[in-house]
N, C-alpha and C positions, 0 to 999 in steps of 0.2 A: 749562434744558430737561431733561426726563426723559431719562436716557441711552439707554433703549430706543427712545424716540420719535426721538431724534437719530440713532441708528444706522439706523433704518428710513428716515428722510428722506434721509440721506446715501446709503444704498444705492440708493434710488430715483433720486437725482440721478446717481449713478454709472452706473446702467443706461441712463438717458436720454442721458448724455454719450457713450455708445458710438456713437450714431447721428450721422453727420456733420451732418445738418440741425439737430440739437438743440443743437449746440455754441454757436451764436449765440443761440438762444432762451433757453438757461439763463442766459447772461450778461445778456441783455436783461431777463429776469424778476427780476434782482437776487439770484440764487442764489449768486454768488461769495462775498459776505460771510459767509453762514452756513457755507459750506464752509471758509473760512479759520478761522472760529470753531471749527468741529469739529476742524480740524487742531491748534488750540491746546488745546482743553479736553476733547475727546471721549475715549471709550474707545479701546483699541488698535485695535479693528475700525473704529470711526468715523474715526480718524485715517488709517488705511491707505486706506479707501475714499474719504475726502475728498481725500487726496493724489492718488490715481488719477484721480478726477473732475476735479480742477484741472489735472492733466497733460493729460487729454483736451481740456478746454476751451481750454488754452493753445496747442493746435495751430492755433487761429485767431489770426492776428496781432493783430487789434484787441482781442482779449480780454486780451492780456498787460498792457496799460496798466491795465486795471481790477484785475487781480490785483496789479500793482505798487502801485496806490493803497492797497489793503488790506494790502499787504505791510509797510507801515511799522509797523502794529500787530503783525503776525505776527512780524517779526524781533525785536521788543523783548519778546516774550512770555517770561516766566520759565518758564512751563510747557513751552514749546517747547525752551528752553535745557536744562532738566532732562531732557527726553526724549532730546535728542541725547547728553548726557553719559552717561545711563543706557544707551542703546543702544550707545554706543561701548565702554563697559565690558563689556557682554555679548559684543560682537563680538570683544573681545580674547582671549576664551577659545578654545582650540583644539578644544573639544568643542562641536559645533553641533547643537542639537536643532531640531525643526520650528518650535517657537514662536520660537526665536531667528532662524530664517530669515525668519519673518513680519516680525519687527522689522527685519531687513536690507532686505527689500523696501520696508517703510514708509520707512526711512531713505533708500533710493535715491530714492523719489518726493519726499521732503522736499528732498533735495539738488537735484532737478530744479526744484522750485518756487523754491528759493532762487536758482538760476541765472536763472530767468525774471524775478525781481524784482531782478536785478543785485547780489545778495549773493554775489559770486564767491568771496571768501576763505572765507566761511562754508561755502558749498557745496563748495569744494575740500577743506576739512578733513574734512567728512563723507565725501566720496567716497574720499579717501585711506585712511581707516580701513577702509572697506568693501573697497577694492581690496587692501589688505594681507591681508585675511582671505578672499579669494575662493575659494581651493582648498577649505577645509573647508565653505564655503557650497555650493560645487558638489557636494561629496560627498553632501550630504543629499538632493540631487535625483536621482531615478531616471530622469527624462526629460532626456537630454542636451541636447535642443533648448531646453528651458527654462533650463538652466544656461548655455548659450552665449548665450541672449538676455539673461540677467541680466548676464553678463560684458560683452557688446557694449554694453548700455545704459550701463554705467559708463565704458567706454572712450570712447564718443562724447561723453559729458558732461564727462569730464575734458579731452578735447581741446578742446571748446568753451570751457571755463573758461580753460585755458592760452592759447588764442587771444585771448580778451577781455583777459587780463592781459599780452598782448604777449610771452608766453614761447613764441616761435614754434617753437623746436627741439622742445620738449615737445609742443606742439600737433601738429606734423608726425608725431612718433613715435606718438602715440595715435590720430590719424586713420588712419595706416597699419595699426595693430593692429586698429582697428575694421573696416577693409576686409578684413583677413585673416579676421576672424570672419564677415563677411558681404560677399561680393564684389559683391552687388547693392545695397549701401547707397549710393544715388544722392547724397544730400547730403554724405556723407563725401568723395566724389570732388571735388565742387564746393568744399567747405570746405578740403580739403587743397590744392586749387589756389590758393585765396586765401592760405593760410598760406605756401605756397611762393613765390608772387608777392611777398608782403610781405617775405619773407626774401631776395629777390633771385635766386631760382632760376627764372627765367622759362621756360626751355625745359621743365623738369620740370612747371611749373605748366600750361603749354599741354597737355602730355600728359594730365594728370589732368582738365582741363576737357573734353578730347576724349573721355576715358573716360566722363565724366558724360554727355556728349551721345550716346555710343554706347548708353547705357542709356535715356536720355530725350532724344530729338533736339530737343525744343522746350523744354528747360530754360532759362528766361529769364536766370537769374543767370549760368550758364556761358556763354551766348551773349554777354551784355553784357560779361562779364569778358574774353572773347577779343577782343571789339571794342576794349576799353580797352588791352589789351596791344599789339595791332597799331597802334592810334593812337599809343601812347607810343613805339613803334618807328618811327614816321613812315611806316608802311605805309598811306598814305591811300587806296590803291585797294582794300585788303582790308577795313579796319575797317568801312566803311559797310554792307557786306553783312550783317555780324553784328548791327549795330544795327537794321537794317531787319527782320531775322527776329525779333529780340527784341520789337520793337514789334508785330509781326504776331501774336505768341503771348501777349502780356500787355498789360494797361493799367495795371499797378501800378508800373512802373519809369519814372521821368522822365529819368534821366541820359542814356539813348540819344538823346532829343530834343535835349538840350543839346550832346552830343558831335557829332551830325550837323550841327547848326547851325555849330559851330566848324569842322568839316571843310569844309562848303560855303562858309563865309566865307573859309577859307584857299584854297580852289579859285578863288574870285573874285579873291583876291589874286594867285594864280598867273597869271591872265589879265592882270592889270595889270602884273606883272613882265615878262611876255613882250612886251607892247606897249611898255613903256619900253625893254626891251632892243633891240627893233627900231629905236626912235628913236636910241639910242646907236650902233647899228651903221650906220645911214644917215649919221650925221654923223662917222663914222670913229673913234668911241670904243669900239673893239672889246673891250678888256679889261673895261670896265664892262658892256658888253652880255653878255659871257660870264658875269660874276658874277650878273646878273639871271636869265639862263637857268638857271644852276645852282640858284639859289634856287627858281625855278619848278618845276624837276624834283624837288627835295626835297619840295616841298609836294604836287605832283601827279605821281607817278612815271610815270603812263600818259598824260601829255599829249603828243600827237604833235608839236604845233607847237613846244613847248619843246625837245624832243629834236632836231628837224630844224634849228631855228634855232641851237641850240648847236653842232651839227656844222658848220653853215655858218660860224658865227663862228670856230670853231677853224681851219677851212680858211682863212678870210680872215686870221686872225692869223698863220698860217704863211707866207702869201704876203707879208704886210706885212713880216714879220721878215727876209725874204730880199731886200728891195729895197735898192739902193745907198744911198738916203737914210737908211734906218734903220740900216744898217751904219755909215755915217759918224757918225750920232748916237751910236751905242754907242762908237765909237772916241774921239769927242770927250770922252766922259764918263770914259774910262779911260786916256787918253794915247795919242799916236800910235804909240808903240812896240808897243802891244798889237795894232795892226793888222798 
């Protein structure tokens, strides 16, 4: 394709991709393939605009699979590999010119695309080179807001890559730095909560999920994640409320349905345990009744019958233990001198 014609076509697609409604239309029209091709073979301007357009399109979840399908050719491209090494060499210089900054922006977008096609190691290597050279890149920008946005973009993508590679400490560090750059970055709070939960810092994870919900009260992932934490902590009276709100605000998450079903099944099991405990209690097997009531309370902590019957069973147990017959049985098992 003629380079000028390719630039014009890519620029047009970039402009279209800025509109939310067009993100699906561009993918449906088959425009992802020529954008990836431009990212491989186009001029510097075409590559930068193609990367930006692909980034915009990838904001729609279902488009990422299509980008990934064409990514097999993208990631094997010699032209792309040469471009990355050339840009890395440019960025190693401490003297940054406007043209070099343009290359840095292009490389940031390429790193983001590599992330979306699950080339995490490749994306991380590009981002690390950019991150090491962030200060001189920021110096070339007179608008501090743009500089901070560039820095924030790298932080959030580094954090995402570290999380995908299970480097949780590094992911936590970079998500916190991204939040320091932008305290309204909703997804960072949710993703940081995920990383903290996976690292075993449950209380801190809850705090960041709640911070996410303070910014966006109907955030489905944060709601569902809190439900999961409370379910794992056996707080069965709390977890369902989060799952129900999750289902009320989205139709794209199916796990809450399954988890609610599990909880309701356990609650049915609690009823069965109480009934069996009642039977044990009626026939004088108080210890076994107590065990069933305790299990029922653990499953459904707010179940009144389980608590009331457990208290009654404990009372009966104390009365039985004070009877002469039981005292004689205890003496018989330990010797008469013990009495």
